[in-house]
PDB file of N, CA, C and O in Angstrom:
ATOM      1  N   MET A   1       0.836  -1.184   0.000  1.00  0.00           N
ATOM      2  CA  MET A   1       0.000   0.000   0.000  1.00  0.00           C
ATOM      3  C   MET A   1       0.878   1.243   0.000  1.00  0.00           C
ATOM      4  O   MET A   1       1.918   1.292   0.656  1.00  0.00           O
ATOM      5  N   THR A   2       0.444   2.221  -0.733  1.00  0.00           N
ATOM      6  CA  THR A   2       1.197   3.465  -0.802  1.00  0.00           C
ATOM      7  C   THR A   2       0.904   4.309   0.434  1.00  0.00           C
ATOM      8  O   THR A   2      -0.128   4.121   1.078  1.00  0.00           O
ATOM      9  N   PRO A   3       1.792   5.232   0.772  1.00  0.00           N
ATOM     10  CA  PRO A   3       1.536   6.103   1.936  1.00  0.00           C
ATOM     11  C   PRO A   3       0.279   6.950   1.786  1.00  0.00           C
ATOM     12  O   PRO A   3      -0.388   7.245   2.777  1.00  0.00           O
ATOM     13  N   LEU A   4      -0.052   7.344   0.557  1.00  0.00           N
ATOM     14  CA  LEU A   4      -1.259   8.125   0.323  1.00  0.00           C
ATOM     15  C   LEU A   4      -2.509   7.301   0.636  1.00  0.00           C
ATOM     16  O   LEU A   4      -3.449   7.794   1.259  1.00  0.00           O
ATOM     17  N   LEU A   5      -2.507   6.049   0.200  1.00  0.00           N
ATOM     18  CA  LEU A   5      -3.643   5.163   0.463  1.00  0.00           C
ATOM     19  C   LEU A   5      -3.778   4.868   1.957  1.00  0.00           C
ATOM     20  O   LEU A   5      -4.890   4.796   2.480  1.00  0.00           O
ATOM     21  N   ILE A   6      -2.671   4.701   2.625  1.00  0.00           N
ATOM     22  CA  ILE A   6      -2.710   4.482   4.078  1.00  0.00           C
ATOM     23  C   ILE A   6      -3.255   5.716   4.784  1.00  0.00           C
ATOM     24  O   ILE A   6      -4.068   5.599   5.701  1.00  0.00           O
ATOM     25  N   GLY A   7      -2.814   6.892   4.365  1.00  0.00           N
ATOM     26  CA  GLY A   7      -3.299   8.130   4.976  1.00  0.00           C
ATOM     27  C   GLY A   7      -4.784   8.343   4.746  1.00  0.00           C
ATOM     28  O   GLY A   7      -5.505   8.747   5.658  1.00  0.00           O
ATOM     29  N   MET A   8      -5.244   8.073   3.526  1.00  0.00           N
ATOM     30  CA  MET A   8      -6.671   8.231   3.237  1.00  0.00           C
ATOM     31  C   MET A   8      -7.503   7.218   4.013  1.00  0.00           C
ATOM     32  O   MET A   8      -8.583   7.551   4.501  1.00  0.00           O
ATOM     33  N   THR A   9      -7.017   5.996   4.133  1.00  0.00           N
ATOM     34  CA  THR A   9      -7.724   4.971   4.899  1.00  0.00           C
ATOM     35  C   THR A   9      -7.805   5.364   6.366  1.00  0.00           C
ATOM     36  O   THR A   9      -8.848   5.196   6.998  1.00  0.00           O
ATOM     37  N   LEU A  10      -6.730   5.877   6.902  1.00  0.00           N
ATOM     38  CA  LEU A  10      -6.727   6.304   8.301  1.00  0.00           C
ATOM     39  C   LEU A  10      -7.668   7.481   8.522  1.00  0.00           C
ATOM     40  O   LEU A  10      -8.399   7.513   9.512  1.00  0.00           O
ATOM     41  N   LEU A  11      -7.655   8.438   7.618  1.00  0.00           N
ATOM     42  CA  LEU A  11      -8.546   9.591   7.733  1.00  0.00           C
ATOM     43  C   LEU A  11     -10.019   9.170   7.637  1.00  0.00           C
ATOM     44  O   LEU A  11     -10.854   9.657   8.397  1.00  0.00           O
ATOM     45  N   LEU A  12     -10.329   8.278   6.717  1.00  0.00           N
ATOM     46  CA  LEU A  12     -11.704   7.789   6.597  1.00  0.00           C
ATOM     47  C   LEU A  12     -12.126   7.012   7.834  1.00  0.00           C
ATOM     48  O   LEU A  12     -13.265   7.130   8.286  1.00  0.00           O
ATOM     49  N   SER A  13     -11.221   6.224   8.379  1.00  0.00           N
ATOM     50  CA  SER A  13     -11.544   5.442   9.577  1.00  0.00           C
ATOM     51  C   SER A  13     -11.825   6.335  10.774  1.00  0.00           C
ATOM     52  O   SER A  13     -12.771   6.088  11.523  1.00  0.00           O
ATOM     53  N   VAL A  14     -11.021   7.363  10.962  1.00  0.00           N
ATOM     54  CA  VAL A  14     -11.234   8.288  12.074  1.00  0.00           C
ATOM     55  C   VAL A  14     -12.541   9.050  11.894  1.00  0.00           C
ATOM     56  O   VAL A  14     -13.278   9.263  12.857  1.00  0.00           O
ATOM     57  N   THR A  15     -12.826   9.461  10.663  1.00  0.00           N
ATOM     58  CA  THR A  15     -14.079  10.168  10.390  1.00  0.00           C
ATOM     59  C   THR A  15     -15.280   9.262  10.605  1.00  0.00           C
ATOM     60  O   THR A  15     -16.312   9.713  11.104  1.00  0.00           O
ATOM     61  N   MET A  16     -15.162   7.980  10.233  1.00  0.00           N
ATOM     62  CA  MET A  16     -16.247   7.035  10.463  1.00  0.00           C
ATOM     63  C   MET A  16     -16.515   6.833  11.948  1.00  0.00           C
ATOM     64  O   MET A  16     -17.670   6.761  12.369  1.00  0.00           O
ATOM     65  N   VAL A  17     -15.464   6.742  12.734  1.00  0.00           N
ATOM     66  CA  VAL A  17     -15.636   6.578  14.184  1.00  0.00           C
ATOM     67  C   VAL A  17     -16.283   7.823  14.785  1.00  0.00           C
ATOM     68  O   VAL A  17     -17.149   7.712  15.654  1.00  0.00           O
ATOM     69  N   ALA A  18     -15.873   8.997  14.333  1.00  0.00           N
ATOM     70  CA  ALA A  18     -16.473  10.232  14.843  1.00  0.00           C
ATOM     71  C   ALA A  18     -17.952  10.323  14.466  1.00  0.00           C
ATOM     72  O   ALA A  18     -18.774  10.729  15.288  1.00  0.00           O
ATOM     73  N   ALA A  19     -18.294   9.954  13.243  1.00  0.00           N
ATOM     74  CA  ALA A  19     -19.698   9.976  12.828  1.00  0.00           C
ATOM     75  C   ALA A  19     -20.513   8.929  13.577  1.00  0.00           C
ATOM     76  O   ALA A  19     -21.670   9.175  13.917  1.00  0.00           O
ATOM     77  N   ALA A  20     -19.931   7.777  13.837  1.00  0.00           N
ATOM     78  CA  ALA A  20     -20.633   6.748  14.599  1.00  0.00           C
ATOM     79  C   ALA A  20     -20.872   7.191  16.034  1.00  0.00           C
ATOM     80  O   ALA A  20     -21.932   6.920  16.598  1.00  0.00           O
ATOM     81  N   LEU A  21     -19.906   7.864  16.624  1.00  0.00           N
ATOM     82  CA  LEU A  21     -20.104   8.395  17.974  1.00  0.00           C
ATOM     83  C   LEU A  21     -21.172   9.473  17.990  1.00  0.00           C
ATOM     84  O   LEU A  21     -21.962   9.556  18.931  1.00  0.00           O
ATOM     85  N   LEU A  22     -21.201  10.291  16.961  1.00  0.00           N
ATOM     86  CA  LEU A  22     -22.243  11.309  16.852  1.00  0.00           C
ATOM     87  C   LEU A  22     -23.616  10.666  16.696  1.00  0.00           C
ATOM     88  O   LEU A  22     -24.601  11.153  17.249  1.00  0.00           O
ATOM     89  N   ALA A  23     -23.677   9.576  15.945  1.00  0.00           N
ATOM     90  CA  ALA A  23     -24.962   8.901  15.731  1.00  0.00           C
ATOM     91  C   ALA A  23     -25.460   8.208  16.994  1.00  0.00           C
ATOM     92  O   ALA A  23     -26.662   8.192  17.257  1.00  0.00           O
ATOM     93  N   THR A  24     -24.553   7.636  17.776  1.00  0.00           N
ATOM     94  CA  THR A  24     -24.981   6.866  18.939  1.00  0.00           C
ATOM     95  C   THR A  24     -25.030   7.675  20.218  1.00  0.00           C
ATOM     96  O   THR A  24     -25.898   7.449  21.061  1.00  0.00           O
ATOM     97  N   ARG A  25     -24.133   8.595  20.371  1.00  0.00           N
ATOM     98  CA  ARG A  25     -24.048   9.347  21.618  1.00  0.00           C
ATOM     99  C   ARG A  25     -24.500  10.791  21.496  1.00  0.00           C
ATOM    100  O   ARG A  25     -24.414  11.562  22.452  1.00  0.00           O
ATOM    101  N   GLY A  26     -24.977  11.147  20.326  1.00  0.00           N
ATOM    102  CA  GLY A  26     -25.370  12.532  20.094  1.00  0.00           C
ATOM    103  C   GLY A  26     -26.568  12.938  20.928  1.00  0.00           C
ATOM    104  O   GLY A  26     -27.557  12.207  20.998  1.00  0.00           O
ATOM    105  N   ARG A  27     -26.488  14.071  21.545  1.00  0.00           N
ATOM    106  CA  ARG A  27     -27.589  14.591  22.354  1.00  0.00           C
ATOM    107  C   ARG A  27     -28.460  15.548  21.552  1.00  0.00           C
ATOM    108  O   ARG A  27     -29.353  16.198  22.096  1.00  0.00           O
ATOM    109  N   GLN A  28     -28.188  15.627  20.244  1.00  0.00           N
ATOM    110  CA  GLN A  28     -28.953  16.511  19.387  1.00  0.00           C
ATOM    111  C   GLN A  28     -30.267  15.847  18.998  1.00  0.00           C
ATOM    112  O   GLN A  28     -30.740  14.918  19.653  1.00  0.00           O
ATOM    113  N   SER A  29     -30.820  16.339  17.945  1.00  0.00           N
ATOM    114  CA  SER A  29     -32.094  15.812  17.483  1.00  0.00           C
ATOM    115  C   SER A  29     -31.897  14.468  16.775  1.00  0.00           C
ATOM    116  O   SER A  29     -30.788  14.098  16.390  1.00  0.00           O
ATOM    117  N   LEU A  30     -32.982  13.777  16.626  1.00  0.00           N
ATOM    118  CA  LEU A  30     -32.971  12.476  15.976  1.00  0.00           C
ATOM    119  C   LEU A  30     -32.574  12.551  14.501  1.00  0.00           C
ATOM    120  O   LEU A  30     -31.862  11.661  14.037  1.00  0.00           O
ATOM    121  N   PRO A  31     -32.996  13.566  13.739  1.00  0.00           N
ATOM    122  CA  PRO A  31     -32.551  13.637  12.337  1.00  0.00           C
ATOM    123  C   PRO A  31     -31.030  13.764  12.180  1.00  0.00           C
ATOM    124  O   PRO A  31     -30.469  13.247  11.214  1.00  0.00           O
ATOM    125  N   ILE A  32     -30.369  14.432  13.100  1.00  0.00           N
ATOM    126  CA  ILE A  32     -28.915  14.537  13.018  1.00  0.00           C
ATOM    127  C   ILE A  32     -28.272  13.178  13.249  1.00  0.00           C
ATOM    128  O   ILE A  32     -27.282  12.842  12.600  1.00  0.00           O
ATOM    129  N   SER A  33     -28.824  12.399  14.163  1.00  0.00           N
ATOM    130  CA  SER A  33     -28.310  11.045  14.390  1.00  0.00           C
ATOM    131  C   SER A  33     -28.531  10.158  13.171  1.00  0.00           C
ATOM    132  O   SER A  33     -27.673   9.342  12.834  1.00  0.00           O
ATOM    133  N   ILE A  34     -29.668  10.310  12.514  1.00  0.00           N
ATOM    134  CA  ILE A  34     -29.938   9.520  11.305  1.00  0.00           C
ATOM    135  C   ILE A  34     -28.968   9.905  10.196  1.00  0.00           C
ATOM    136  O   ILE A  34     -28.449   9.034   9.497  1.00  0.00           O
ATOM    137  N   LEU A  35     -28.720  11.197  10.029  1.00  0.00           N
ATOM    138  CA  LEU A  35     -27.766  11.637   9.002  1.00  0.00           C
ATOM    139  C   LEU A  35     -26.351  11.168   9.314  1.00  0.00           C
ATOM    140  O   LEU A  35     -25.600  10.822   8.402  1.00  0.00           O
ATOM    141  N   ALA A  36     -25.981  11.153  10.584  1.00  0.00           N
ATOM    142  CA  ALA A  36     -24.649  10.672  10.957  1.00  0.00           C
ATOM    143  C   ALA A  36     -24.515   9.176  10.668  1.00  0.00           C
ATOM    144  O   ALA A  36     -23.455   8.721  10.239  1.00  0.00           O
ATOM    145  N   ALA A  37     -25.575   8.415  10.900  1.00  0.00           N
ATOM    146  CA  ALA A  37     -25.538   6.989  10.569  1.00  0.00           C
ATOM    147  C   ALA A  37     -25.438   6.789   9.060  1.00  0.00           C
ATOM    148  O   ALA A  37     -24.744   5.878   8.607  1.00  0.00           O
ATOM    149  N   GLY A  38     -26.112   7.617   8.279  1.00  0.00           N
ATOM    150  CA  GLY A  38     -25.981   7.553   6.828  1.00  0.00           C
ATOM    151  C   GLY A  38     -24.583   7.926   6.367  1.00  0.00           C
ATOM    152  O   GLY A  38     -24.075   7.373   5.392  1.00  0.00           O
ATOM    153  N   LEU A  39     -23.966   8.862   7.065  1.00  0.00           N
ATOM    154  CA  LEU A  39     -22.593   9.250   6.740  1.00  0.00           C
ATOM    155  C   LEU A  39     -21.623   8.103   6.977  1.00  0.00           C
ATOM    156  O   LEU A  39     -20.670   7.924   6.218  1.00  0.00           O
ATOM    157  N   VAL A  40     -21.863   7.329   8.022  1.00  0.00           N
ATOM    158  CA  VAL A  40     -21.015   6.160   8.276  1.00  0.00           C
ATOM    159  C   VAL A  40     -21.104   5.187   7.109  1.00  0.00           C
ATOM    160  O   VAL A  40     -20.085   4.659   6.665  1.00  0.00           O
ATOM    161  N   GLY A  41     -22.307   4.944   6.611  1.00  0.00           N
ATOM    162  CA  GLY A  41     -22.458   4.058   5.458  1.00  0.00           C
ATOM    163  C   GLY A  41     -21.799   4.603   4.208  1.00  0.00           C
ATOM    164  O   GLY A  41     -21.205   3.851   3.436  1.00  0.00           O
ATOM    165  N   LEU A  42     -21.902   5.909   4.004  1.00  0.00           N
ATOM    166  CA  LEU A  42     -21.273   6.516   2.834  1.00  0.00           C
ATOM    167  C   LEU A  42     -19.748   6.446   2.917  1.00  0.00           C
ATOM    168  O   LEU A  42     -19.082   6.155   1.923  1.00  0.00           O
ATOM    169  N   LEU A  43     -19.203   6.710   4.090  1.00  0.00           N
ATOM    170  CA  LEU A  43     -17.753   6.621   4.257  1.00  0.00           C
ATOM    171  C   LEU A  43     -17.271   5.184   4.152  1.00  0.00           C
ATOM    172  O   LEU A  43     -16.164   4.935   3.674  1.00  0.00           O
ATOM    173  N   ALA A  44     -18.083   4.242   4.589  1.00  0.00           N
ATOM    174  CA  ALA A  44     -17.719   2.832   4.430  1.00  0.00           C
ATOM    175  C   ALA A  44     -17.675   2.450   2.955  1.00  0.00           C
ATOM    176  O   ALA A  44     -16.824   1.663   2.541  1.00  0.00           O
ATOM    177  N   SER A  45     -18.584   3.002   2.164  1.00  0.00           N
ATOM    178  CA  SER A  45     -18.554   2.697   0.733  1.00  0.00           C
ATOM    179  C   SER A  45     -17.305   3.280   0.068  1.00  0.00           C
ATOM    180  O   SER A  45     -16.733   2.653  -0.824  1.00  0.00           O
ATOM    181  N   VAL A  46     -16.883   4.461   0.489  1.00  0.00           N
ATOM    182  CA  VAL A  46     -15.635   5.028  -0.046  1.00  0.00           C
ATOM    183  C   VAL A  46     -14.446   4.173   0.382  1.00  0.00           C
ATOM    184  O   VAL A  46     -13.507   3.967  -0.387  1.00  0.00           O
ATOM    185  N   GLN A  47     -14.497   3.683   1.607  1.00  0.00           N
ATOM    186  CA  GLN A  47     -13.422   2.812   2.102  1.00  0.00           C
ATOM    187  C   GLN A  47     -13.344   1.523   1.270  1.00  0.00           C
ATOM    188  O   GLN A  47     -12.251   1.076   0.924  1.00  0.00           O
ATOM    189  N   TYR A  48     -14.485   0.936   0.954  1.00  0.00           N
ATOM    190  CA  TYR A  48     -14.494  -0.259   0.114  1.00  0.00           C
ATOM    191  C   TYR A  48     -13.959   0.049  -1.281  1.00  0.00           C
ATOM    192  O   TYR A  48     -13.273  -0.777  -1.883  1.00  0.00           O
ATOM    193  N   LEU A  49     -14.267   1.219  -1.787  1.00  0.00           N
ATOM    194  CA  LEU A  49     -13.769   1.601  -3.102  1.00  0.00           C
ATOM    195  C   LEU A  49     -12.245   1.732  -3.090  1.00  0.00           C
ATOM    196  O   LEU A  49     -11.578   1.329  -4.042  1.00  0.00           O
ATOM    197  N   LEU A  50     -11.700   2.293  -2.019  1.00  0.00           N
ATOM    198  CA  LEU A  50     -10.243   2.407  -1.906  1.00  0.00           C
ATOM    199  C   LEU A  50      -9.579   1.042  -1.767  1.00  0.00           C
ATOM    200  O   LEU A  50      -8.432   0.861  -2.177  1.00  0.00           O
ATOM    201  N   LEU A  51     -10.293   0.091  -1.194  1.00  0.00           N
ATOM    202  CA  LEU A  51      -9.741  -1.248  -1.018  1.00  0.00           C
ATOM    203  C   LEU A  51     -10.019  -2.148  -2.225  1.00  0.00           C
ATOM    204  O   LEU A  51      -9.893  -3.369  -2.134  1.00  0.00           O
ATOM    205  N   ALA A  52     -10.399  -1.541  -3.357  1.00  0.00           N
ATOM    206  CA  ALA A  52     -10.587  -2.225  -4.641  1.00  0.00           C
ATOM    207  C   ALA A  52     -11.719  -3.240  -4.604  1.00  0.00           C
ATOM    208  O   ALA A  52     -11.583  -4.348  -5.123  1.00  0.00           O
ATOM    209  N   ALA A  53     -12.834  -2.864  -3.993  1.00  0.00           N
ATOM    210  CA  ALA A  53     -14.035  -3.696  -4.013  1.00  0.00           C
ATOM    211  C   ALA A  53     -15.213  -2.837  -4.482  1.00  0.00           C
ATOM    212  O   ALA A  53     -16.067  -2.470  -3.675  1.00  0.00           O
ATOM    213  N   PRO A  54     -15.265  -2.513  -5.774  1.00  0.00           N
ATOM    214  CA  PRO A  54     -16.305  -1.590  -6.243  1.00  0.00           C
ATOM    215  C   PRO A  54     -17.720  -2.151  -6.154  1.00  0.00           C
ATOM    216  O   PRO A  54     -18.672  -1.388  -5.992  1.00  0.00           O
ATOM    217  N   ASP A  55     -17.877  -3.472  -6.258  1.00  0.00           N
ATOM    218  CA  ASP A  55     -19.217  -4.044  -6.163  1.00  0.00           C
ATOM    219  C   ASP A  55     -19.767  -3.908  -4.747  1.00  0.00           C
ATOM    220  O   ASP A  55     -20.944  -3.603  -4.560  1.00  0.00           O
ATOM    221  N   VAL A  56     -18.927  -4.132  -3.765  1.00  0.00           N
ATOM    222  CA  VAL A  56     -19.347  -3.966  -2.370  1.00  0.00           C
ATOM    223  C   VAL A  56     -19.585  -2.487  -2.071  1.00  0.00           C
ATOM    224  O   VAL A  56     -20.494  -2.145  -1.313  1.00  0.00           O
ATOM    225  N   ALA A  57     -18.777  -1.616  -2.659  1.00  0.00           N
ATOM    226  CA  ALA A  57     -18.931  -0.177  -2.446  1.00  0.00           C
ATOM    227  C   ALA A  57     -20.261   0.325  -2.987  1.00  0.00           C
ATOM    228  O   ALA A  57     -20.929   1.127  -2.334  1.00  0.00           O
ATOM    229  N   MET A  58     -20.654  -0.135  -4.168  1.00  0.00           N
ATOM    230  CA  MET A  58     -21.936   0.298  -4.725  1.00  0.00           C
ATOM    231  C   MET A  58     -23.105  -0.215  -3.890  1.00  0.00           C
ATOM    232  O   MET A  58     -24.081   0.504  -3.675  1.00  0.00           O
ATOM    233  N   THR A  59     -23.010  -1.442  -3.424  1.00  0.00           N
ATOM    234  CA  THR A  59     -24.073  -2.002  -2.602  1.00  0.00           C
ATOM    235  C   THR A  59     -24.178  -1.257  -1.281  1.00  0.00           C
ATOM    236  O   THR A  59     -25.281  -0.954  -0.828  1.00  0.00           O
ATOM    237  N   GLU A  60     -23.057  -0.961  -0.666  1.00  0.00           N
ATOM    238  CA  GLU A  60     -23.063  -0.232   0.606  1.00  0.00           C
ATOM    239  C   GLU A  60     -23.603   1.179   0.427  1.00  0.00           C
ATOM    240  O   GLU A  60     -24.334   1.676   1.284  1.00  0.00           O
ATOM    241  N   ALA A  61     -23.253   1.822  -0.670  1.00  0.00           N
ATOM    242  CA  ALA A  61     -23.757   3.174  -0.911  1.00  0.00           C
ATOM    243  C   ALA A  61     -25.262   3.165  -1.141  1.00  0.00           C
ATOM    244  O   ALA A  61     -25.975   4.038  -0.647  1.00  0.00           O
ATOM    245  N   ALA A  62     -25.742   2.186  -1.885  1.00  0.00           N
ATOM    246  CA  ALA A  62     -27.172   2.133  -2.183  1.00  0.00           C
ATOM    247  C   ALA A  62     -28.000   1.730  -0.974  1.00  0.00           C
ATOM    248  O   ALA A  62     -29.017   2.357  -0.676  1.00  0.00           O
ATOM    249  N   ILE A  63     -27.574   0.696  -0.285  1.00  0.00           N
ATOM    250  CA  ILE A  63     -28.358   0.173   0.824  1.00  0.00           C
ATOM    251  C   ILE A  63     -27.974   0.841   2.135  1.00  0.00           C
ATOM    252  O   ILE A  63     -28.838   1.332   2.863  1.00  0.00           O
ATOM    253  N   GLY A  64     -26.682   0.860   2.438  1.00  0.00           N
ATOM    254  CA  GLY A  64     -26.219   1.341   3.740  1.00  0.00           C
ATOM    255  C   GLY A  64     -26.462   2.808   3.995  1.00  0.00           C
ATOM    256  O   GLY A  64     -26.859   3.192   5.095  1.00  0.00           O
ATOM    257  N   SER A  65     -26.229   3.627   2.999  1.00  0.00           N
ATOM    258  CA  SER A  65     -26.417   5.061   3.227  1.00  0.00           C
ATOM    259  C   SER A  65     -27.685   5.594   2.592  1.00  0.00           C
ATOM    260  O   SER A  65     -28.335   6.469   3.163  1.00  0.00           O
ATOM    261  N   GLY A  66     -28.050   5.090   1.430  1.00  0.00           N
ATOM    262  CA  GLY A  66     -29.205   5.637   0.734  1.00  0.00           C
ATOM    263  C   GLY A  66     -30.541   5.142   1.236  1.00  0.00           C
ATOM    264  O   GLY A  66     -31.341   5.916   1.761  1.00  0.00           O
ATOM    265  N   LEU A  67     -30.785   3.851   1.077  1.00  0.00           N
ATOM    266  CA  LEU A  67     -32.090   3.289   1.399  1.00  0.00           C
ATOM    267  C   LEU A  67     -32.374   3.306   2.900  1.00  0.00           C
ATOM    268  O   LEU A  67     -33.489   3.614   3.320  1.00  0.00           O
ATOM    269  N   THR A  68     -31.378   2.981   3.695  1.00  0.00           N
ATOM    270  CA  THR A  68     -31.588   2.946   5.138  1.00  0.00           C
ATOM    271  C   THR A  68     -31.891   4.332   5.691  1.00  0.00           C
ATOM    272  O   THR A  68     -32.780   4.487   6.528  1.00  0.00           O
ATOM    273  N   THR A  69     -31.160   5.332   5.231  1.00  0.00           N
ATOM    274  CA  THR A  69     -31.411   6.699   5.695  1.00  0.00           C
ATOM    275  C   THR A  69     -32.799   7.166   5.270  1.00  0.00           C
ATOM    276  O   THR A  69     -33.514   7.783   6.060  1.00  0.00           O
ATOM    277  N   PHE A  70     -33.184   6.877   4.031  1.00  0.00           N
ATOM    278  CA  PHE A  70     -34.521   7.227   3.571  1.00  0.00           C
ATOM    279  C   PHE A  70     -35.590   6.527   4.408  1.00  0.00           C
ATOM    280  O   PHE A  70     -36.589   7.140   4.785  1.00  0.00           O
ATOM    281  N   LEU A  71     -35.380   5.256   4.692  1.00  0.00           N
ATOM    282  CA  LEU A  71     -36.356   4.495   5.467  1.00  0.00           C
ATOM    283  C   LEU A  71     -36.485   5.043   6.887  1.00  0.00           C
ATOM    284  O   LEU A  71     -37.593   5.133   7.415  1.00  0.00           O
ATOM    285  N   PHE A  72     -35.377   5.405   7.499  1.00  0.00           N
ATOM    286  CA  PHE A  72     -35.427   5.994   8.852  1.00  0.00           C
ATOM    287  C   PHE A  72     -36.199   7.307   8.846  1.00  0.00           C
ATOM    288  O   PHE A  72     -37.015   7.549   9.735  1.00  0.00           O
ATOM    289  N   PHE A  73     -35.950   8.159   7.850  1.00  0.00           N
ATOM    290  CA  PHE A  73     -36.678   9.424   7.787  1.00  0.00           C
ATOM    291  C   PHE A  73     -38.158   9.212   7.486  1.00  0.00           C
ATOM    292  O   PHE A  73     -39.003   9.939   8.007  1.00  0.00           O
ATOM    293  N   PHE A  74     -38.478   8.231   6.658  1.00  0.00           N
ATOM    294  CA  PHE A  74     -39.868   7.922   6.362  1.00  0.00           C
ATOM    295  C   PHE A  74     -40.606   7.471   7.619  1.00  0.00           C
ATOM    296  O   PHE A  74     -41.710   7.935   7.901  1.00  0.00           O
ATOM    297  N   VAL A  75     -39.991   6.569   8.363  1.00  0.00           N
ATOM    298  CA  VAL A  75     -40.609   6.074   9.601  1.00  0.00           C
ATOM    299  C   VAL A  75     -40.694   7.190  10.630  1.00  0.00           C
ATOM    300  O   VAL A  75     -41.690   7.287  11.347  1.00  0.00           O
ATOM    301  N   LEU A  76     -39.683   8.025  10.717  1.00  0.00           N
ATOM    302  CA  LEU A  76     -39.722   9.140  11.656  1.00  0.00           C
ATOM    303  C   LEU A  76     -40.859  10.086  11.332  1.00  0.00           C
ATOM    304  O   LEU A  76     -41.534  10.577  12.237  1.00  0.00           O
ATOM    305  N   GLY A  77     -41.080  10.346  10.053  1.00  0.00           N
ATOM    306  CA  GLY A  77     -42.200  11.198   9.655  1.00  0.00           C
ATOM    307  C   GLY A  77     -43.541  10.567   9.985  1.00  0.00           C
ATOM    308  O   GLY A  77     -44.468  11.262  10.400  1.00  0.00           O
ATOM    309  N   ARG A  78     -43.654   9.256   9.804  1.00  0.00           N
ATOM    310  CA  ARG A  78     -44.909   8.578  10.116  1.00  0.00           C
ATOM    311  C   ARG A  78     -45.166   8.558  11.617  1.00  0.00           C
ATOM    312  O   ARG A  78     -46.304   8.732  12.051  1.00  0.00           O
ATOM    313  N   VAL A  79     -44.135   8.348  12.405  1.00  0.00           N
ATOM    314  CA  VAL A  79     -44.293   8.307  13.862  1.00  0.00           C
ATOM    315  C   VAL A  79     -44.648   9.691  14.392  1.00  0.00           C
ATOM    316  O   VAL A  79     -45.538   9.830  15.231  1.00  0.00           O
ATOM    317  N   ARG A  80     -43.957  10.706  13.905  1.00  0.00           N
ATOM    318  CA  ARG A  80     -44.264  12.066  14.359  1.00  0.00           C
ATOM    319  C   ARG A  80     -45.618  12.529  13.856  1.00  0.00           C
ATOM    320  O   ARG A  80     -46.276  13.332  14.517  1.00  0.00           O
ATOM    321  N   GLY A  81     -46.046  12.042  12.705  1.00  0.00           N
ATOM    322  CA  GLY A  81     -47.361  12.376  12.183  1.00  0.00           C
ATOM    323  C   GLY A  81     -48.465  11.766  13.026  1.00  0.00           C
ATOM    324  O   GLY A  81     -49.544  12.347  13.146  1.00  0.00           O
ATOM    325  N   GLY A  82     -48.210  10.598  13.615  1.00  0.00           N
ATOM    326  CA  GLY A  82     -49.195   9.941  14.460  1.00  0.00           C
ATOM    327  C   GLY A  82     -49.369  10.592  15.817  1.00  0.00           C
ATOM    328  O   GLY A  82     -50.384  10.378  16.480  1.00  0.00           O
ATOM    329  N   GLU A  83     -48.391  11.389  16.243  1.00  0.00           N
ATOM    330  CA  GLU A  83     -48.494  12.062  17.539  1.00  0.00           C
ATOM    331  C   GLU A  83     -49.544  13.159  17.521  1.00  0.00           C
ATOM    332  O   GLU A  83     -50.088  13.505  18.570  1.00  0.00           O
ATOM    333  N   ARG A  84     -49.839  13.714  16.350  1.00  0.00           N
ATOM    334  CA  ARG A  84     -50.799  14.800  16.254  1.00  0.00           C
ATOM    335  C   ARG A  84     -52.247  14.330  16.250  1.00  0.00           C
ATOM    336  O   ARG A  84     -53.156  15.126  16.481  1.00  0.00           O
ATOM    337  N   ASP A  85     -52.471  13.043  15.990  1.00  0.00           N
ATOM    338  CA  ASP A  85     -53.839  12.508  15.929  1.00  0.00           C
ATOM    339  C   ASP A  85     -54.478  12.423  17.303  1.00  0.00           C
ATOM    340  O   ASP A  85     -55.626  11.994  17.424  1.00  0.00           O
TER     341      ASP A  85
END
C-alpha cells in the first residue's frame, strides 16, 4: 500500500468513528443522528472503493447510506405524524 492510500484509509476510519459516535451518543435531534448513521455508510462505501471492491462499495452506498437513511426518515415522519392525531 502506498503512503497516500494508508493516509486516506486512516482519515476515513477516524471520520467514520467520529460519525458513529455522533450517531450513537449525540444529544442533538434524531434527524442529526440519522444523518450521521448515513454518513457512516457513505464513508464505508468510499473505504471499500479504496480497497478495490467496487461491487461492495456500490451495494453499501445504495443500501447502507441511501435506502436505510430514507427508510429511517420515512418512519420518523410517520411516527411524528401519528403524535398529532
